[in-house]
ZAPAFI-463932 format. One record per residue (C-alpha): residue number from 1; residue in three letters; x, y, z. Coordinates in steps of 0.2 Angstrom, whole numbers, plus 5000, padded with zeros to 4 digits. Layout:
BEGIN
<nr NUM	rest ALA	u X	v Y	w Z>
...
This chain:
BEGIN
<nr 1	rest MET	u 5030	v 5083	w 4925>
<nr 2	rest ASP	u 5047	v 5077	w 4933>
<nr 3	rest SER	u 5061	v 5091	w 4931>
<nr 4	rest ALA	u 5047	v 5100	w 4938>
<nr 5	rest THR	u 5039	v 5093	w 4953>
<nr 6	rest LEU	u 5060	v 5092	w 4957>
<nr 7	rest SER	u 5063	v 5108	w 4951>
<nr 8	rest ARG	u 5049	v 5111	w 4967>
<nr 9	rest ALA	u 5054	v 5099	w 4978>
<nr 10	rest SER	u 5075	v 5103	w 4975>
<nr 11	rest SER	u 5070	v 5124	w 4983>
<nr 12	rest ALA	u 5063	v 5118	w 4999>
<nr 13	rest ASP	u 5073	v 5119	w 5013>
<nr 14	rest GLU	u 5081	v 5102	w 5020>
<nr 15	rest SER	u 5091	v 5108	w 5033>
<nr 16	rest VAL	u 5077	v 5102	w 5046>
<nr 17	rest SER	u 5078	v 5087	w 5040>
<nr 18	rest PRO	u 5084	v 5072	w 5049>
<nr 19	rest ALA	u 5101	v 5066	w 5046>
<nr 20	rest GLY	u 5112	v 5052	w 5053>
<nr 21	rest TRP	u 5105	v 5042	w 5064>
<nr 22	rest ALA	u 5090	v 5051	w 5065>
<nr 23	rest ARG	u 5085	v 5048	w 5051>
<nr 24	rest VAL	u 5087	v 5030	w 5052>
<nr 25	rest ARG	u 5078	v 5032	w 5070>
<nr 26	rest LEU	u 5063	v 5040	w 5061>
<nr 27	rest ILE	u 5064	v 5029	w 5045>
<nr 28	rest LEU	u 5062	v 5012	w 5058>
<nr 29	rest VAL	u 5046	v 5022	w 5067>
<nr 30	rest LEU	u 5037	v 5025	w 5050>
<nr 31	rest GLY	u 5041	v 5010	w 5044>
<nr 32	rest ALA	u 5031	v 5003	w 5057>
<nr 33	rest LEU	u 5017	v 5012	w 5059>
<nr 34	rest ILE	u 5016	v 5007	w 5038>
<nr 35	rest ALA	u 5016	v 4993	w 5042>
<nr 36	rest LEU	u 5002	v 4990	w 5051>
<nr 37	rest GLY	u 4989	v 4989	w 5036>
<nr 38	rest PRO	u 5001	v 4978	w 5030>
<nr 39	rest LEU	u 4997	v 4966	w 5044>
<nr 40	rest THR	u 4983	v 4969	w 5045>
<nr 41	rest ILE	u 4977	v 4961	w 5029>
<nr 42	rest ASP	u 4991	v 4950	w 5028>
<nr 43	rest MET	u 4993	v 4940	w 5043>
<nr 44	rest TYR	u 4976	v 4933	w 5041>
<nr 45	rest LEU	u 4980	v 4927	w 5021>
<nr 46	rest PRO	u 4983	v 4907	w 5026>
<nr 47	rest ALA	u 4963	v 4911	w 5036>
<nr 48	rest LEU	u 4953	v 4913	w 5020>
<nr 49	rest PRO	u 4951	v 4892	w 5018>
<nr 50	rest ALA	u 4949	v 4890	w 5037>
<nr 51	rest ILE	u 4935	v 4905	w 5037>
<nr 52	rest ALA	u 4925	v 4900	w 5023>
<nr 53	rest ASP	u 4923	v 4883	w 5031>
<nr 54	rest ASP	u 4921	v 4888	w 5048>
<nr 55	rest LEU	u 4908	v 4903	w 5042>
<nr 56	rest LEU	u 4898	v 4890	w 5034>
<nr 57	rest THR	u 4903	v 4904	w 5017>
<nr 58	rest THR	u 4910	v 4904	w 5000>
<nr 59	rest SER	u 4929	v 4910	w 4997>
<nr 60	rest SER	u 4921	v 4922	w 4986>
<nr 61	rest ALA	u 4912	v 4927	w 5004>
<nr 62	rest ALA	u 4931	v 4929	w 5013>
<nr 63	rest GLN	u 4936	v 4938	w 5003>
<nr 64	rest LEU	u 4925	v 4953	w 5004>
<nr 65	rest THR	u 4934	v 4952	w 5021>
<nr 66	rest LEU	u 4949	v 4959	w 5015>
<nr 67	rest THR	u 4940	v 4970	w 5006>
<nr 68	rest GLY	u 4932	v 4979	w 5017>
<nr 69	rest THR	u 4947	v 4980	w 5025>
<nr 70	rest LEU	u 4954	v 4990	w 5009>
<nr 71	rest LEU	u 4940	v 5001	w 5010>
<nr 72	rest GLY	u 4941	v 5004	w 5028>
<nr 73	rest LEU	u 4961	v 5011	w 5025>
<nr 74	rest GLY	u 4953	v 5023	w 5007>
<nr 75	rest LEU	u 4939	v 5029	w 5020>
<nr 76	rest GLY	u 4948	v 5032	w 5033>
<nr 77	rest GLN	u 4963	v 5042	w 5026>
<nr 78	rest LEU	u 4951	v 5055	w 5017>
<nr 79	rest VAL	u 4944	v 5056	w 5036>
<nr 80	rest VAL	u 4963	v 5059	w 5046>
<nr 81	rest GLY	u 4971	v 5067	w 5033>
<nr 82	rest PRO	u 4965	v 5083	w 5035>
<nr 83	rest LEU	u 4964	v 5079	w 5053>
<nr 84	rest SER	u 4982	v 5080	w 5053>
<nr 85	rest ASP	u 4983	v 5093	w 5046>
<nr 86	rest ALA	u 4973	v 5105	w 5056>
<nr 87	rest LEU	u 4979	v 5093	w 5073>
<nr 88	rest GLY	u 4995	v 5087	w 5073>
<nr 89	rest ARG	u 4999	v 5068	w 5070>
<nr 90	rest ARG	u 5002	v 5063	w 5083>
<nr 91	rest ARG	u 4983	v 5064	w 5090>
<nr 92	rest PRO	u 4973	v 5056	w 5072>
<nr 93	rest LEU	u 4985	v 5045	w 5077>
<nr 94	rest VAL	u 4982	v 5035	w 5093>
<nr 95	rest ALA	u 4968	v 5039	w 5091>
<nr 96	rest GLY	u 4969	v 5027	w 5075>
<nr 97	rest THR	u 4976	v 5016	w 5080>
<nr 98	rest ALA	u 4966	v 5013	w 5097>
<nr 99	rest VAL	u 4948	v 5011	w 5084>
<nr 100	rest HIS	u 4962	v 4997	w 5077>
<nr 101	rest VAL	u 4965	v 4988	w 5093>
<nr 102	rest LEU	u 4945	v 4990	w 5096>
<nr 103	rest ALA	u 4939	v 4981	w 5078>
<nr 104	rest SER	u 4954	v 4967	w 5080>
<nr 105	rest LEU	u 4946	v 4960	w 5097>
<nr 106	rest LEU	u 4928	v 4961	w 5089>
<nr 107	rest CYS	u 4933	v 4954	w 5076>
<nr 108	rest LEU	u 4938	v 4934	w 5087>
<nr 109	rest VAL	u 4920	v 4935	w 5092>
<nr 110	rest ALA	u 4913	v 4941	w 5075>
<nr 111	rest PRO	u 4899	v 4924	w 5073>
<nr 112	rest ASN	u 4897	v 4929	w 5052>
<nr 113	rest VAL	u 4904	v 4929	w 5038>
<nr 114	rest ALA	u 4891	v 4947	w 5036>
<nr 115	rest VAL	u 4898	v 4953	w 5055>
<nr 116	rest LEU	u 4914	v 4951	w 5051>
<nr 117	rest GLY	u 4918	v 4963	w 5034>
<nr 118	rest ALA	u 4910	v 4978	w 5044>
<nr 119	rest LEU	u 4922	v 4975	w 5057>
<nr 120	rest ARG	u 4936	v 4972	w 5047>
<nr 121	rest LEU	u 4932	v 4989	w 5039>
<nr 122	rest LEU	u 4935	v 4996	w 5056>
<nr 123	rest GLN	u 4949	v 4987	w 5058>
<nr 124	rest GLY	u 4954	v 4996	w 5041>
<nr 125	rest VAL	u 4948	v 5015	w 5044>
<nr 126	rest GLY	u 4961	v 5011	w 5063>
<nr 127	rest ALA	u 4976	v 5006	w 5051>
<nr 128	rest ALA	u 4973	v 5020	w 5042>
<nr 129	rest ALA	u 4977	v 5035	w 5053>
<nr 130	rest ALA	u 4993	v 5025	w 5055>
<nr 131	rest MET	u 5000	v 5023	w 5039>
<nr 132	rest VAL	u 4990	v 5040	w 5031>
<nr 133	rest VAL	u 5000	v 5049	w 5045>
<nr 134	rest ALA	u 5017	v 5040	w 5043>
<nr 135	rest MET	u 5015	v 5048	w 5024>
<nr 136	rest ALA	u 5010	v 5064	w 5030>
<nr 137	rest VAL	u 5027	v 5063	w 5041>
<nr 138	rest VAL	u 5039	v 5059	w 5026>
<nr 139	rest ARG	u 5034	v 5075	w 5018>
<nr 140	rest ASP	u 5034	v 5089	w 5031>
<nr 141	rest LEU	u 5051	v 5085	w 5030>
<nr 142	rest PHE	u 5058	v 5077	w 5014>
<nr 143	rest THR	u 5057	v 5081	w 4996>
<nr 144	rest GLY	u 5058	v 5075	w 4978>
<nr 145	rest ARG	u 5072	v 5062	w 4976>
<nr 146	rest ALA	u 5075	v 5064	w 4994>
<nr 147	rest ALA	u 5059	v 5058	w 4998>
<nr 148	rest ALA	u 5055	v 5043	w 4984>
<nr 149	rest THR	u 5073	v 5038	w 4994>
<nr 150	rest VAL	u 5069	v 5038	w 5012>
<nr 151	rest LEU	u 5051	v 5030	w 5006>
<nr 152	rest SER	u 5058	v 5016	w 4997>
<nr 153	rest ARG	u 5069	v 5013	w 5014>
<nr 154	rest LEU	u 5052	v 5013	w 5021>
<nr 155	rest MET	u 5049	v 5000	w 5010>
<nr 156	rest LEU	u 5063	v 4989	w 5014>
<nr 157	rest VAL	u 5056	v 4992	w 5033>
<nr 158	rest MET	u 5038	v 4989	w 5028>
<nr 159	rest GLY	u 5041	v 4975	w 5019>
<nr 160	rest VAL	u 5047	v 4965	w 5033>
<nr 161	rest ALA	u 5027	v 4964	w 5037>
<nr 162	rest PRO	u 5023	v 4953	w 5023>
<nr 163	rest ILE	u 5035	v 4942	w 5024>
<nr 164	rest LEU	u 5033	v 4936	w 5040>
<nr 165	rest ALA	u 5013	v 4942	w 5042>
<nr 166	rest PRO	u 5007	v 4926	w 5034>
<nr 167	rest THR	u 5019	v 4914	w 5041>
<nr 168	rest ILE	u 5016	v 4922	w 5057>
<nr 169	rest GLY	u 4996	v 4921	w 5054>
<nr 170	rest ALA	u 5001	v 4901	w 5050>
<nr 171	rest GLY	u 5009	v 4898	w 5065>
<nr 172	rest ILE	u 4997	v 4903	w 5072>
<nr 173	rest LEU	u 4984	v 4893	w 5065>
<nr 174	rest LEU	u 4996	v 4878	w 5069>
<nr 175	rest ARG	u 4989	v 4883	w 5092>
<nr 176	rest THR	u 4971	v 4892	w 5089>
<nr 177	rest SER	u 4958	v 4897	w 5078>
<nr 178	rest TRP	u 4960	v 4911	w 5063>
<nr 179	rest ARG	u 4950	v 4920	w 5077>
<nr 180	rest GLY	u 4968	v 4919	w 5089>
<nr 181	rest VAL	u 4975	v 4930	w 5071>
<nr 182	rest PHE	u 4962	v 4942	w 5076>
<nr 183	rest ALA	u 4972	v 4942	w 5097>
<nr 184	rest VAL	u 4990	v 4945	w 5090>
<nr 185	rest LEU	u 4983	v 4960	w 5078>
<nr 186	rest ALA	u 4976	v 4966	w 5093>
<nr 187	rest GLY	u 4992	v 4967	w 5101>
<nr 188	rest LEU	u 5001	v 4974	w 5088>
<nr 189	rest GLY	u 4993	v 4990	w 5091>
<nr 190	rest VAL	u 4994	v 4989	w 5107>
<nr 191	rest ALA	u 5012	v 4990	w 5103>
<nr 192	rest LEU	u 5011	v 5006	w 5089>
<nr 193	rest MET	u 5004	v 5014	w 5101>
<nr 194	rest LEU	u 5018	v 5018	w 5112>
<nr 195	rest VAL	u 5028	v 5019	w 5098>
<nr 196	rest ALA	u 5016	v 5032	w 5093>
<nr 197	rest VAL	u 5017	v 5040	w 5111>
<nr 198	rest PHE	u 5035	v 5041	w 5118>
<nr 199	rest LEU	u 5046	v 5038	w 5096>
<nr 200	rest LEU	u 5036	v 5054	w 5086>
<nr 201	rest LYS	u 5038	v 5070	w 5090>
<nr 202	rest GLU	u 5025	v 5079	w 5082>
<nr 203	rest THR	u 5033	v 5085	w 5064>
<nr 204	rest LEU	u 5018	v 5098	w 5058>
<nr 205	rest PRO	u 5020	v 5113	w 5070>
<nr 206	rest PRO	u 5005	v 5123	w 5076>
<nr 207	rest ALA	u 5009	v 5138	w 5062>
<nr 208	rest ARG	u 5008	v 5124	w 5049>
<nr 209	rest ARG	u 4991	v 5119	w 5051>
<nr 210	rest ARG	u 4976	v 5120	w 5044>
<nr 211	rest THR	u 4957	v 5123	w 5048>
<nr 212	rest GLY	u 4946	v 5107	w 5051>
<nr 213	rest SER	u 4931	v 5117	w 5045>
<nr 214	rest VAL	u 4923	v 5106	w 5031>
<nr 215	rest ARG	u 4921	v 5119	w 5017>
<nr 216	rest PRO	u 4943	v 5119	w 5019>
<nr 217	rest VAL	u 4942	v 5104	w 5019>
<nr 218	rest LEU	u 4930	v 5101	w 5002>
<nr 219	rest ARG	u 4942	v 5115	w 4993>
<nr 220	rest THR	u 4960	v 5110	w 4998>
<nr 221	rest TYR	u 4951	v 5089	w 4992>
<nr 222	rest ARG	u 4946	v 5100	w 4976>
<nr 223	rest SER	u 4961	v 5107	w 4971>
<nr 224	rest LEU	u 4973	v 5091	w 4974>
<nr 225	rest LEU	u 4958	v 5085	w 4960>
<nr 226	rest LEU	u 4961	v 5100	w 4945>
<nr 227	rest ASP	u 4981	v 5098	w 4949>
<nr 228	rest ARG	u 4980	v 5083	w 4935>
<nr 229	rest GLN	u 5000	v 5081	w 4934>
<nr 230	rest PHE	u 4996	v 5075	w 4954>
<nr 231	rest VAL	u 4979	v 5065	w 4949>
<nr 232	rest VAL	u 4990	v 5056	w 4935>
<nr 233	rest LEU	u 5005	v 5051	w 4949>
<nr 234	rest THR	u 4989	v 5047	w 4961>
<nr 235	rest LEU	u 4980	v 5035	w 4946>
<nr 236	rest VAL	u 4994	v 5026	w 4944>
<nr 237	rest ALA	u 5003	v 5023	w 4964>
<nr 238	rest ALA	u 4986	v 5016	w 4964>
<nr 239	rest LEU	u 4985	v 5008	w 4950>
<nr 240	rest GLY	u 5003	v 5000	w 4953>
<nr 241	rest MET	u 4997	v 4997	w 4971>
<nr 242	rest SER	u 4983	v 4986	w 4960>
<nr 243	rest ALA	u 4993	v 4974	w 4953>
<nr 244	rest LEU	u 5001	v 4970	w 4971>
<nr 245	rest PHE	u 4981	v 4967	w 4979>
<nr 246	rest SER	u 4979	v 4955	w 4965>
<nr 247	rest TYR	u 4991	v 4948	w 4969>
<nr 248	rest VAL	u 4987	v 4948	w 4990>
<nr 249	rest SER	u 4969	v 4943	w 4986>
<nr 250	rest GLY	u 4972	v 4926	w 4974>
<nr 251	rest SER	u 4986	v 4919	w 4981>
<nr 252	rest SER	u 4982	v 4910	w 4999>
<nr 253	rest PHE	u 4966	v 4900	w 4985>
<nr 254	rest VAL	u 4980	v 4899	w 4970>
<nr 255	rest LEU	u 4991	v 4894	w 4982>
<nr 256	rest GLN	u 4984	v 4882	w 4991>
<nr 257	rest ASP	u 4969	v 4875	w 4980>
<nr 258	rest HIS	u 4977	v 4876	w 4965>
<nr 259	rest TYR	u 4998	v 4869	w 4968>
<nr 260	rest GLY	u 4989	v 4863	w 4984>
<nr 261	rest LEU	u 5004	v 4871	w 4995>
<nr 262	rest ASP	u 4999	v 4869	w 5013>
<nr 263	rest GLN	u 4997	v 4885	w 5025>
<nr 264	rest GLN	u 5015	v 4887	w 5028>
<nr 265	rest GLU	u 5022	v 4884	w 5015>
<nr 266	rest PHE	u 5014	v 4893	w 5008>
<nr 267	rest GLY	u 5018	v 4909	w 5021>
<nr 268	rest LEU	u 5038	v 4904	w 5010>
<nr 269	rest VAL	u 5032	v 4907	w 4993>
<nr 270	rest PHE	u 5022	v 4921	w 4995>
<nr 271	rest GLY	u 5037	v 4928	w 5006>
<nr 272	rest ILE	u 5046	v 4928	w 4986>
<nr 273	rest GLY	u 5037	v 4939	w 4980>
<nr 274	rest ALA	u 5039	v 4951	w 4994>
<nr 275	rest VAL	u 5057	v 4946	w 4994>
<nr 276	rest ALA	u 5053	v 4953	w 4973>
<nr 277	rest LEU	u 5049	v 4971	w 4983>
<nr 278	rest ILE	u 5059	v 4975	w 4993>
<nr 279	rest GLY	u 5077	v 4971	w 4984>
<nr 280	rest ALA	u 5068	v 4982	w 4970>
<nr 281	rest SER	u 5065	v 4996	w 4981>
<nr 282	rest GLN	u 5082	v 4998	w 4989>
<nr 283	rest PHE	u 5089	v 4995	w 4968>
<nr 284	rest ASN	u 5077	v 5010	w 4967>
<nr 285	rest VAL	u 5088	v 5022	w 4977>
<nr 286	rest VAL	u 5105	v 5016	w 4964>
<nr 287	rest LEU	u 5095	v 5019	w 4954>
<nr 288	rest LEU	u 5087	v 5039	w 4957>
<nr 289	rest GLY	u 5107	v 5044	w 4957>
<nr 290	rest ARG	u 5108	v 5043	w 4938>
<nr 291	rest PHE	u 5087	v 5043	w 4935>
<nr 292	rest SER	u 5070	v 5053	w 4934>
<nr 293	rest PRO	u 5057	v 5045	w 4947>
<nr 294	rest ALA	u 5046	v 5047	w 4933>
<nr 295	rest ARG	u 5058	v 5039	w 4921>
<nr 296	rest ILE	u 5061	v 5023	w 4932>
<nr 297	rest VAL	u 5040	v 5022	w 4934>
<nr 298	rest LEU	u 5037	v 5022	w 4915>
<nr 299	rest HIS	u 5052	v 5009	w 4913>
<nr 300	rest ALA	u 5043	v 5000	w 4930>
<nr 301	rest LEU	u 5024	v 5000	w 4922>
<nr 302	rest SER	u 5032	v 4993	w 4903>
<nr 303	rest ALA	u 5043	v 4977	w 4912>
<nr 304	rest ALA	u 5029	v 4974	w 4922>
<nr 305	rest VAL	u 5017	v 4970	w 4905>
<nr 306	rest VAL	u 5029	v 4960	w 4899>
<nr 307	rest THR	u 5031	v 4949	w 4915>
<nr 308	rest GLY	u 5015	v 4949	w 4918>
<nr 309	rest LEU	u 5010	v 4943	w 4899>
<nr 310	rest VAL	u 5022	v 4929	w 4899>
<nr 311	rest LEU	u 5012	v 4924	w 4920>
<nr 312	rest VAL	u 4997	v 4924	w 4910>
<nr 313	rest THR	u 5002	v 4914	w 4897>
<nr 314	rest LEU	u 5014	v 4902	w 4908>
<nr 315	rest THR	u 4995	v 4900	w 4921>
<nr 316	rest ALA	u 4983	v 4898	w 4907>
<nr 317	rest THR	u 4990	v 4885	w 4900>
<nr 318	rest GLY	u 4999	v 4876	w 4914>
<nr 319	rest ALA	u 5020	v 4876	w 4906>
<nr 320	rest GLY	u 5030	v 4877	w 4919>
<nr 321	rest GLY	u 5018	v 4871	w 4934>
<nr 322	rest LEU	u 5024	v 4882	w 4950>
<nr 323	rest LEU	u 5039	v 4887	w 4946>
<nr 324	rest GLY	u 5031	v 4892	w 4931>
<nr 325	rest PHE	u 5019	v 4904	w 4943>
<nr 326	rest VAL	u 5033	v 4908	w 4956>
<nr 327	rest ILE	u 5049	v 4916	w 4943>
<nr 328	rest PRO	u 5036	v 4926	w 4932>
<nr 329	rest LEU	u 5028	v 4932	w 4948>
<nr 330	rest PHE	u 5044	v 4939	w 4955>
<nr 331	rest PHE	u 5051	v 4947	w 4940>
<nr 332	rest LEU	u 5031	v 4956	w 4942>
<nr 333	rest LEU	u 5030	v 4962	w 4961>
<nr 334	rest GLY	u 5051	v 4966	w 4957>
<nr 335	rest ALA	u 5043	v 4980	w 4943>
<nr 336	rest VAL	u 5030	v 4984	w 4953>
<nr 337	rest GLY	u 5042	v 4986	w 4969>
<nr 338	rest PHE	u 5051	v 5003	w 4957>
<nr 339	rest VAL	u 5033	v 5009	w 4957>
<nr 340	rest LEU	u 5026	v 5009	w 4976>
<nr 341	rest PRO	u 5039	v 5022	w 4980>
<nr 342	rest ASN	u 5043	v 5035	w 4964>
<nr 343	rest ALA	u 5026	v 5039	w 4961>
<nr 344	rest PRO	u 5020	v 5042	w 4980>
<nr 345	rest ALA	u 5032	v 5054	w 4979>
<nr 346	rest LEU	u 5030	v 5061	w 4966>
<nr 347	rest ALA	u 5014	v 5064	w 4968>
<nr 348	rest LEU	u 5017	v 5073	w 4987>
<nr 349	rest SER	u 5029	v 5082	w 4981>
<nr 350	rest ARG	u 5017	v 5095	w 4972>
<nr 351	rest HIS	u 5007	v 5097	w 4986>
<nr 352	rest GLY	u 5018	v 5104	w 5005>
<nr 353	rest GLU	u 5007	v 5112	w 5010>
<nr 354	rest ALA	u 4995	v 5101	w 5011>
<nr 355	rest ALA	u 5004	v 5085	w 5017>
<nr 356	rest GLY	u 4989	v 5073	w 5025>
<nr 357	rest THR	u 4979	v 5079	w 5013>
<nr 358	rest ALA	u 4987	v 5077	w 4996>
<nr 359	rest ALA	u 4995	v 5059	w 5007>
<nr 360	rest ALA	u 4975	v 5053	w 5013>
<nr 361	rest LEU	u 4971	v 5056	w 4991>
<nr 362	rest LEU	u 4984	v 5048	w 4986>
<nr 363	rest GLY	u 4980	v 5030	w 4999>
<nr 364	rest ALA	u 4963	v 5031	w 4997>
<nr 365	rest THR	u 4964	v 5032	w 4982>
<nr 366	rest GLN	u 4976	v 5015	w 4978>
<nr 367	rest PHE	u 4965	v 5006	w 4994>
<nr 368	rest ALA	u 4951	v 5007	w 4983>
<nr 369	rest LEU	u 4955	v 5002	w 4966>
<nr 370	rest GLY	u 4963	v 4984	w 4979>
<nr 371	rest ALA	u 4946	v 4986	w 4984>
<nr 372	rest ALA	u 4939	v 4981	w 4969>
<nr 373	rest ILE	u 4949	v 4972	w 4964>
<nr 374	rest ALA	u 4951	v 4961	w 4978>
<nr 375	rest PRO	u 4934	v 4953	w 4974>
<nr 376	rest LEU	u 4940	v 4954	w 4955>
<nr 377	rest VAL	u 4950	v 4938	w 4959>
<nr 378	rest GLY	u 4937	v 4925	w 4965>
<nr 379	rest VAL	u 4925	v 4931	w 4954>
<nr 380	rest LEU	u 4934	v 4927	w 4936>
<nr 381	rest GLY	u 4940	v 4910	w 4947>
<nr 382	rest ASN	u 4951	v 4913	w 4961>
<nr 383	rest ASP	u 4963	v 4903	w 4951>
<nr 384	rest GLY	u 4983	v 4908	w 4943>
<nr 385	rest PRO	u 4976	v 4916	w 4926>
<nr 386	rest ALA	u 4961	v 4924	w 4934>
<nr 387	rest MET	u 4976	v 4931	w 4948>
<nr 388	rest ALA	u 4991	v 4935	w 4934>
<nr 389	rest ILE	u 4973	v 4942	w 4923>
<nr 390	rest THR	u 4972	v 4958	w 4936>
<nr 391	rest MET	u 4989	v 4959	w 4938>
<nr 392	rest THR	u 4991	v 4963	w 4922>
<nr 393	rest ALA	u 4980	v 4972	w 4918>
<nr 394	rest GLY	u 4983	v 4985	w 4930>
<nr 395	rest ALA	u 5000	v 4989	w 4925>
<nr 396	rest ALA	u 4995	v 4991	w 4908>
<nr 397	rest VAL	u 4983	v 5005	w 4907>
<nr 398	rest GLY	u 4995	v 5013	w 4925>
<nr 399	rest TRP	u 5010	v 5012	w 4908>
<nr 400	rest VAL	u 4996	v 5017	w 4895>
<nr 401	rest THR	u 4989	v 5032	w 4905>
<nr 402	rest LEU	u 5009	v 5041	w 4913>
<nr 403	rest ALA	u 5016	v 5037	w 4892>
<nr 404	rest ALA	u 5000	v 5047	w 4886>
<nr 405	rest THR	u 5003	v 5060	w 4902>
<nr 406	rest LEU	u 5021	v 5066	w 4897>
<nr 407	rest ARG	u 5019	v 5064	w 4879>
<nr 408	rest ALA	u 5002	v 5075	w 4881>
<nr 409	rest GLU	u 5016	v 5087	w 4891>
<nr 410	rest ARG	u 5030	v 5085	w 4883>
<nr 411	rest ARG	u 5019	v 5090	w 4865>
<nr 412	rest THR	u 5015	v 5104	w 4875>
<nr 413	rest GLY	u 5032	v 5110	w 4879>
<nr 414	rest VAL	u 5039	v 5110	w 4863>
<nr 415	rest ALA	u 5021	v 5122	w 4855>
<nr 416	rest GLY	u 5023	v 5134	w 4868>
<nr 417	rest HIS	u 5046	v 5136	w 4865>
């Protein structure tokens, strides 16, 4: 799988790929667009306990508003992806960002948790446009190792979002209620809409656009689902993401309710996890000079399983207190940081002719699995062991899936010779 994917990637015309300052500017713009999703997810995390109290609901019900966002991000990508292949990248991006702004403003006046959950779903749909278009633009311009390198750099830019988002949210809560978080998100949506209009050039010329009618779109999705390697890589990327969503979903309750941190301290500790993700994604660029993306993913998942088992043991026994929770978590999130740029880059390298649709299916799978994982942490108890178990399980299933696929393909290759 790995060598074949990379050989196809190397055949792409890289002469049109931006270089120098143009590449830096593009990465900054795409990073800002991709960051809208994490900001939408993470900025209100410190407010989850307050939302549960203010709307007279349970912590599990409050977490379902996060599930609504993840579902919106997944479903929105399935729609926006094919539209971006048919209409170009810019128009769906601007329309989706406008939807995000409108939903954010409506969240300001949500009267109960059910309405808030529905509006968060709509907010996720809007944020999906920014995320899927950014991924499609990467595939329009880069492929193979170059795409993995650009995605690693994007994670550096995007990593600022989860570091700052809970801290910003906590700062907002010092001055206003949780509803003020959504006013800030609306303002960010407007700013990113202006970025899309003035700083992002169209990367899909009319000659390369596909029809937007339903049947061809369904045929494209069918061809993607019949590509075993694409499906495996997408599943691995989604399982890696599920470990991250387990952390996002449960961290506010674990750190604030179990370990007794206040909202500002939670924002600081949450940012430590983001530093692990960023550091790993940047070191990934160095590793790509020596190792294939598939090999990096396989070893990273192995490391995630080992550190995850340590985290499960320490949280279940209470050994080490807060440090016994944070230290193995740091290494587990670092391992995930190697999975997130490489698995999507490998998957997208296989379908440059339908980059938007492929990115949509990839992203939708990631967020659909995240939507399933988010309430699971609450169901299991919203404590350290619950979060550790769900994070480790995602990494373990991803490792087994990829290892089994690579082993089967090696056997097939040997038989063929």
